[in-house]
N, C-alpha and C positions, 0 to 999 in steps of 0.2 A: 524325366528326372531333373533335379536341380543341379545345374552346372556351377559348382562353387568357384571354379576358376574364372568364370565370366564375371563373377561378382567382385573380384578383387580389384582394387583401384590403386594405381601407383601413387606414391607420395606426392608427385608433382602435379597430379590431376585433382582439381578442386571443383566443387559445385559452383555454378555461376555466381550465386549470392555470396560465396565466401572469397571471391577473388579480391586480392588486395589486403585482406586481413592477415595480421601476423599469426603464427602458429599458436602463441600463447592465448590470443583472443579466441581462436577456434577451440582450443582445449577448454577454456572457461565456458564457452557457449555449450559445448558438449556436456560438461559436468553439470551445469545448471539444468539442461534439458533432461538429463538422466535423473536428477533429483526430483524434478517436476513429475516425471513419469512414475517414479517410485512413491511419490507422496500419497497418492490415493490409498494404496494398500496399507501403508504405515499409519495413516490417519484413521483408517477403519479399525486397526488393531488397538491403537491408543484409545479410541472412543470406547471400545469394548472394555478395556481395563478401567477407564474412568467410570463407566456404568457400574462395574463391580464395586469399586471403591465407594461411589456415592450410595449405592444400595445398602452396603454394609453400614455406612455411617448413619443412614436413616433408621435402620433397624436398631442400632445402638442408642440413637437419640430417643427412641420410644421407651427405653428403659429408665428406671428411676436411678440416675447416676448423680454423682457429685456435680455441683455447678461448674467447677473448673473443667471437668471432663466434658460436660455438655457444651461449654464454650469452644473447646477444641474440636468437637464433632461438628459444630456449626461452621467453624472455619474450614474444616475439610469439605463440607458440603458446598460452601460458597466458592471455594477455589476450584473444585471439580466442575461446578457449573460454569465458572468463568472459562476454564480450559476447554470445556466442550463447546462453548459458544465461539471461542476463537478458532478452534479446529473447523467448525462448521463454516465459518466465514472464509477460511483458507480453502476449504474444499470447493465452495461456490466460486471463488476466484480462480482456482486451478482449473475448473471445468471450462472457464473462458467462453461461456455461451455467447455467441455473437448475434443471436436473434434479438432484435429490439423488443423490449417490453413496452406495453402501452404507455406507461408512465414510470418515471424513476424519481424518487425523492432524494435530492442532493444532500439533504441533511442526514439521511440514513447512510448514504455513501460516505460522507465525512466521518460519521461515527465509526463505521467499519474500518476505514483507513487509519484513523487515529488509534483505534483499539489494536490493530495489527502492529503498529509502531510503538505502542506505549512502553513495552519492556525495554526496547532499544533506547528510547529517549530517556528513560530513568537511568539506565547505565551511563549515559553520557551527561547526566545531570542537566538535561534540557527540559525546562518546564513547557507544558503544552496545555492550551485551553481552547475550548470551542465556544464561541459566542452564541449561546442558544437563543438569546433574545432577538437576534438578527435573522432568524430563519423565516423569512417572509417570501422566499423565492418560489416561483411557480414550478410545478413539475416539469421535467424534461423528458424527451424520448430516450429510450435505451440505446445501445445495450449497457446494462448496469455494470457488467464485468469490465468493460473498456473504461467507463468513467471511474470505476474504483482504481483501476491501474493508473489512470492519469493523476488522481489525487495522491496516490502512494508515491508516484514518481516525483511529484512536486515536494512532498514531505521529505523524501530522501535527499533531494537537492538542498532543502532548508537545513537538514541535519548536517550535511557535508559542509555547508557554509559556517554553521555555528560550532562545529566540533572543536573542543579545546578552548573556547572563548569564555571570558568572564560573564556571568549573569545571562546565559543564553535563554531565549524564550521564543516559542512559536504560538501565534494566535491565529485561529481559523474562524472565518465568518462566511455565512451563506446569505445572499441577498439578491433582489432583482435589480436589473440595470438595462434600460432601453430595449425591452423585448427579450432579454436574455436572463438566465439565472446564472449567478457567478459564485465561485468559491475563491475567497481571498486567503492566501497563506502568507502571514507576515512573520519574518524572522528578524529578531533584534538581539544585539549584544553591544556592550558599552564600547568595544574597540572595533566594531565592524566598519570597514571603509568601502567606498564605492568600488575600488579596484579589486577587492576581495571576492566580488560576486560575478559569477559567470552569467552573461546575458543569454537570451534565447538565440541571438544571432551568433554568439561565440561558442555555443554548446558544441562539444566534440562528438565524435562517433561512439560506437558501441563500447561499453565497458571501460570508459575513461571518465575522468572528472567532467561533469556536465552531461553525461550520457542520459541521466534521468530527465533532465530538462529537454534535451533533444527528443527523447521518446514521448514525453508529455505533449510537446507541441505537435509532433507528427500525429499522435493518436487523437488529439483534440481536433485537428483539421479533418480527420476521417469522419468525425461525427458532426461536422459543420460548425465547430467552435474554434477557440483560439486560446493560447497561453501567452501572456505578456508579463513583463517584469518592470517594476518601478524601483529604482535604487536611490537611497539617500544615506548620508552619514548615520551610522548606528542601526540601520534597518534596510531590509529589502522585502518587497511584497510581490508575490506572483499571483496573477489573476487568471483563473480558468473561467471562460465564458462559454455557455452552451445555450443554443436557442431554446426558449421556453415553449411549452406546448400551448397552442392557441386556446383561448378561453371561450 
């Protein structure tokens, strides 16, 4: 029989990895972990609802309706398709598959990361653009989920730096560099100063300002890459470098 008494843990006893973390941080970690565990079921139900909405919209579009109504139905179909795509990307990220894929397209990783942050960036009035013309980088080894997490972490750091500043903008480029494939995330604002930017060396621990940068650097090192920062008045650029696949 299961002895529930043996499973109880006094408040003063913590797992080794939690030693030294404040209670508020542990509470936040637990909340985020719970959200992640519940996400899969929620995403499945939302996808089912979106399929019903999209299916009904398509049936109505097949009828002879007024042009104004047709345009609204087209908008419904487009938005349900966009929502379904975003949920699928989140589901793939939440699975966090650590098995390396044969090759990973960093351009596709960047598109997914920017897509996941697009709504938040719009709310903060931060413009974002991906330099498609620079996508000449060679494929890299997986795992894709970890690389996606790194790019998202860097984007989150850029958002943190730019929040509330005038004319904030993020530009992302993908390009080759000395046997590596790199993703450059440039954050710029008219009043951005060097002291406003957290460097990779100064990045703090979990769930504090700079945590995204700390996590990005740690994860990059796990895949044999690196994350560095170059700061100048008015802008900061973070560079994720990952070894390219041999040709």
